[in-house]
Structures are given as structure tokens and as C-alpha cells.
N, C-alpha and C positions, 0 to 999 in steps of 0.2 A: 631777795626771794624771786621777784619777777624775772630778774636777769638769769638766775639759775634755771627757772622753768623754760625760758626761751632758749637757753643754751642746750638743754636736754632735748627740747622739741626739734632743734636743728640737727642734733646728732642722730636722733631717731629717724628723721627723714633721710639723712645721708646714708645711714645703715640700711634702710629699707629700699631706697631708690637708686643708690649708687652715686657716682660723681654728678654734681649739679653746678650750674652757673649761679652767680649771685642773684640774678633776676629770677631764676627758677626756684631758688631757696626762699627768696622773699615772698614769692607767690604761695609756696607750700606752707610757710609758717605764719603768714599774714602780718609781717612787720613792714615798716616803711623802708625805703631804699637806704636812708642814712643809718637807721637802726640795724638793718641787716649787715651793712658794711662794717659797722662797729662790732657786731656779734662775730663776724668772720675773723676780724683782726684779733679779737679777744681769744677766740678758740685756736687761732694759729699760734699766738704767743704762748698759749698753754700746751701746745703740741698735740692738740686733740684733732685738728684737721690739717690737711696738707694739700698743696697744689697737685692736681692730677691731670695735667695737660690742658689743652684748649679745645673749644668747640668752634668749628668754622662752618663754611657752607653757605653763609648769607653775605649780604653786603656789609661793609663796615669792618671794624676790627674784630678779630676772633675773641670769643669770651673765655675767660679763665674758668676752669673747672675746679671744684673743691670736693674733697672726699674725707671721710673719717680716716684717721691715722691707723691703718691696720697693723703697723709694726709695733704697736704698744703691747700687744700680747698675742699668744698663739695657742691653739687648741688642737686636740686630736679626737677622732671618733673611730670606733671599731665595731664591726659586726663579727662576733665570734660564733662560729658554728663547729660541729664535729669534724667537718671536712677541711675548712680553711678559715682564715681571718682576713677581713678586708679593712685596711687602715686608710684614713685620710687626715691630712694636716692642713689647717687653714689659719689665716690671720684673723684678728678680732673683727675685721670688717667683713669677713665671710669669703674672702678670696682663697680658693683652693690652691695650695702650694705643692702638694705631693700626694700621690696615692700608691698603695702597695698592697698586694695580695699574696698570701703565703700560707701553706699548711702549718699548723701549730700542734704540738703534742697535747692530747687531751686525756690520755689513758691514766689510770690510777698509778701513782708513784712518779709520774713525769715531773720534771722541773718546769711547771707551767709558768711560774712567775719569771724565771730566768729567760725562757724562750720568748715570752711576751715582751720582756724588757729589751731583748736584742732586736726584735722586729720593730718595736717602737723607736729605738735608737736609729735604725736604718731609715725609716720613713722620715724621721726628724732631720737626719742629715741630708736626705734628698730634698727636703724643703729649705735647706740652707740654715738650719738652726740646730741647737743641741736639745737632747731630750729634756734637760733641766729647764729649758726655756718655755716648756709647755705649761700654761696656767691651769688647764683642766683637761682631763681625759675622760670620756664617757664610753663605756662598753655596753653593747647590746648583746644579750645572751638568751638562749632558749631555756627558760626556767624561772622560778620565783625567787626574788631576792628579799630576804628578811632584813629590814633596816635596823632592827633591834640588835641583831647578832652579826650582821655582815655575811651570813651564810646563804649559799645558793641551795635550792631544793628543787624537786621535780625536774632534775636534769641528769638522768642516768647516762645520757649520751656523751657527757663531758665529765666523767668521774674524777679526773685529775683536778677539777676546779671545786670539788666538794670537800666539806669538812674543815674549812678555815675561813677566817674573816677576810673575804676577798678584797674589798676596797682598802681596808686598813693595811693588809700585808703588801699589796701592790704599791700603795702610797708610800709606806715606810721604806721598802726595798728599792723602789725606782726613783724616789725623790720628787714625785709629782702628785698632784691631787687627782685621785681616780674615783669614779662613780660607776657602778654597774647597774643595769636596768634591764627588765624584761624586754625581749625583742618586739613583741606586739605592742607593748606600751609605747615604744619609740616610733613604730609605724603610725600609731594614733597621734603622736606629737607632730609628725610630718604632715599627716592629713589635716590637722588643725592649722598648721602653718601655711601650707601652699595647696592643699587638696580640697576634697569635697566637703570637709567639715570646717572650713574657715569661718562660716557664719552660723555654726551650730553650737548650742550650749551643751546639750546632752546627747551622747550617741554611744553605740556599742559597736565594737569591731570584732570580727570573727576571722581567724586565720585558718585556712584549710590548705594543707600541703602534705609533707611526709607525716606530720603530726597535726595537732590542733591547738590553737591558743586563742586568747581573747583579751580585750581591753574594754574597760568601762569608763567613760568620761561623764562627769556630772558637774554642771556649772563651769565648764571649760577647765576642769582639773581632773587628773586621773584619780580614780578610786582604787587606791593601792591596798587598803585593808590593814588590819593590825599586824599581820605577819608578812605583808608583801604579796599575799596570794589573791588580791582582788583581780578578777578577770580570768583566773585559772580555771577555765571551764572544762578542761580535759576530764576531770574526775566526777563531773555531774552524772547522776544516775537517771537515765531516761529509757522509755520503752523503745523497742525497735519496730518502726511502722512499715518495714519493707514488706512487699507483697509476694516475695519469692523466698524460697528456702536457700540460704547461703551456707548452710552447714554449721553455722555458729550456734552455740548454746550459751544463753545468757542467764545469770542468776535471777532469782525471784525479785530482787530489788531493782532489776533493770540493768541494761547494759551501761557501761561507762561510755560517756559521749565520745571520748577520744577513740574508743574501740569501734565506734560506729562510722566515724568519718575520717580516720587517718587513711593513708594511702593503701596499706594492705587490705583494710576492711572494704574500701571502695572498690578495689580490684576484685575482691570476692563477690561483691554485690553485682559488679558488671558481668562477671563470669556466669553468675546465676541467670543473668538476662541474655547470655549468649555472646557477650562482648569480651574478648581477650585483650588484656592490656597489662603492661608492666608497672604503670604508675596510675594514680587517680586522675591526674590531669590528662594523661594519654587516653584513659577511658572516656572522660568527658569530651575530649576533642574528637573522638571517633563517633560520637552519637549526636543526633540532632536534638533540638529543643523539645520535641514531642515524644522522644524515645521513653519507654517505660522505665528504663534504668535512671534517666535523669529525674523522672518524677519521684522514684523511690529515694534517690539521693537527696532531693530537695526536701522530702518529708523528714528524712533523718536530720538534716541541718536545721530545719524549722523546729523540730522537737527540742533541740538544745537552745536555740535562740528564744523560743517561747518563754523559757524560764527567766531569761534575762529581761525580756520585755515586760513580763508580768511584775517583776520587782522594780526595775528602774524606769519603765515607761519612757524610753528615749525618743528623741525626735527622729532618729535615723539609725539604721543598722547598715554597716558597711562590711562587705565580704572582701577578703584579701588572701594572698597566697597563691601558689601555682594552680591549685584546683579551681579556685574562684576565677582566676584570670582566664583559664581555659574555657569556662562557661560564659564569661562576660555578663553583660546586662541581661541577656535572655535567661541565664540561669538564676541571676539575682531576682528577676521578676517571678520566676517559678517558685523560688524560696518564699518570696513575699506572698504569693497566692496561698501556699501551704501554711505559712505563718498565720495568716488572717483566718484560717479555719480553726486555729487553736487559741487565739487571744482576742480580747475586745479592742484594744488600740489598733488603729489602721496604720501602723508604723511602716514607712517606706523602707525598702531594702535596695541597696545599690552596691556598686563595685568601687573599691578604693581607686583613686585616680593617679596616685603618685607612681611614677615610672622609675625604673632602675632599682638600686639598693635602698629601699625605704627605711630599713633598720638603721643603716649607717647614716643616712640623711637625717633621721630623727635624732640620732645620737649627736650629730654635729649641731643641729638646732639647739639641743639642750646644753651642750658645752658652750656654744656662743652666748646663749641667754645668760648663763651664770657669769661668764667672763665679762660681758658687756655691762652687767650690773656692777661688777667690781671696778672696771676701768672707767666707764663713762657715767655711772649712776643711772643708766637706762634700765628700767625694769621691764623685762619681757617674761610673760608667764612661761615657766618651764614645763608645766603640766605634769611634773613628777611628784606632786603631793608634798607632804611635809618633808622638810630636809632632815637628814639623819642627825641626831643629837650626839653631843660629845660623850655623855655618860651612858647612853643607850637605855636609860631607865625612865619610864614614863613618870612625869611629875604630877599628872592628874588623869582621871578616867577619860577626859575628853581630848587628851593630847593626840 
């Protein structure tokens, strides 16, 4: 048992830190020199670690580097949008082998599975493997995924992906294990892995771009809900606190939050303040932190966030997406100011820190976590909540 614990600890360090010398690994896991040498020999015989060159630069002989054996398994991650799909293939050690970006058909009646399979085969071949060699594929998509049925919802922008059990059909027809997850949930996974939420147990993420999305993390696990709709804040009803007339007429129940802060709505709000812009992020970029438009937009965002804070009482709220990035920390501070006028908790509001395609990066983190558990026995929180069950039927009310 102790040997297995030490072996897993060594693998975890190599996966996290990359290639290390014996002396560096000895220091990281706290074993003696002879015990570390025996551990490396054992892991090499089991094909779990491999030699990865040498480290020189100092006096004396160059030190052998050791790394987790990435060739034991391969994964793919995909960011699926209405405009294009971004693929990445990596080995189980996390080394990226190939990337591919291509438009995919998403209209109703399209052969979305066939087109997706062809693109997956292409990026796999570019990585030097076959599609069948992929252990797990994780797709991030704009919508809610119901783990009970496999159906996507709240995704009218990709109608070709609606109305069927997405992971089951993809897995069956492509011959690989496929999981689909909400895009903002995957951004939250990446923020927890390498971003602002690494040391945070409970936080809320709000995506502001063409549309709006959210993710709620409690106890370092995503709150996905009974139907996969946890964090789907688009449909919340909230009052419009704007101080100018935008020409919009809202129902008595209040405006839909998504209709207040999506890009078209923000552009109308900007126009009412005399700012012409084609996108929300353009409008934000054209105005300074003290512009009345920014204050009105911050009030709208805070009105939706207040509902989440009142229920979840998170340690942190993170803003992400194009609109949030355009405003940066100054806009986050303004949202925090307006939020504190509405709720008792003094919850800080900041900007997500992950750069690049955070959806695809989060999908890759999730695929690697699942595969590393299968290959190395190393358990990394996937943050995706309960895994989908085989029979799709709840066995108890608390499941």
C-alpha cells in the first residue's frame, strides 16, 4: 500500500512539474535517495515513466531526466461554436501534439456527427495517431447538457446538435468515449486549474460576450443541477436598472438577464448613451471607466450576479468573455461596487485570468483528468459533477 501511494505521488509530481531528475523527484516526494532510485526503476519497468533527456549546465555529469510516459494514452478537446470548432490532441502527460480549427455544419438536418468525426480523424492523424487511439474526447458547447438524456438544450445557435443523445451517438459512431459539457463550466475548470480560482473553494463565473452564460462552483465541484442547467443564468428574470431609455419594453416579471447583457442589448444601451458600436466589447472599449454607459452596464450585470451571490454566497465572482475582457479590472471593480449596493456579502469581483481559448483548455484539463485516473490511478478533480450513469435513471433522490 505504501509503495502504491509513493508511486502515485511520484506520477502526480511528474505530471504537474514535467521532466525531473532523480534528485528533484526525491526532494518533491520526500523519499530517501535509495528509495527514490528503486521507485524510478519500478515505474520504468512498468512503463509508467520514461527517460526524457538530460539536464546539464553545472559541473560534473549531466543528470538524467524522467517523465511520465505520455504515449500510454491520448485525448482530444474541442471548443464547438456556431462559427467553427477548435480541436487539440495531447498525450496523457499533457504534451500538445496537434491543433486544428475548422468550420463545422451546425444547421438543422446537417450530418454533424459525420463532419465532427472527419475533423477528429484529421487532427488525430496530424498528431501521428488514429482516431481510435483517443481514450477520451471532451467537447465544450454553448448550451446546457442534460446528463440523464444526453440532450443539449438552450442552444438554438447549433440546431443540428439538438434532439439526440449527443455523447452516446458520438461514442457509438466514432468508436471513442465522448463527453459534452457547457462551455462556461469548462472555463471554470481551467480557472480552477491554472487561473484565479486555484485556491478558491466556492466561486461564480459570469460569461459576457455575444450571449451570456454562467458557472457555479461549490466545494471545488461544479454545481450542474438535476438537468444540467446549473449556472444557466440567461433566463433569470431581473429588473432593468438602466438610467436611460433604450427603447426596450420588458414584461412585468422583469427582463431576461440574457436580454439585458448580451451584445445586441449592450449596443442599444450604449447608443442610448450616445456611443455607437457594433459589439458590446467595442462599446466598452470606446468608453472610459467613469462613463455613464459603463455604470449602467455594471448595474445590469450586478443585478444578475446578486441573485447568485444571495443563494450561493461565493468567495469570488469572476467575469469572463469578450465584454468582460474589454472592461478589464476597472469594469470588474465597478460591477463589485454596484453588487455591494444590492447584497450583504462583500463578495469580490474580478476578471478571469486564463488567456487564449479557455473553453478548449478546460476541456483538455477534463479529458486529461479522466484519462490519468484510468492510466495512472491518479485522481484529479474533474469539476464536472456526478458522472453520467449507464442507465440514466436516478437510484435515489440524493443521486
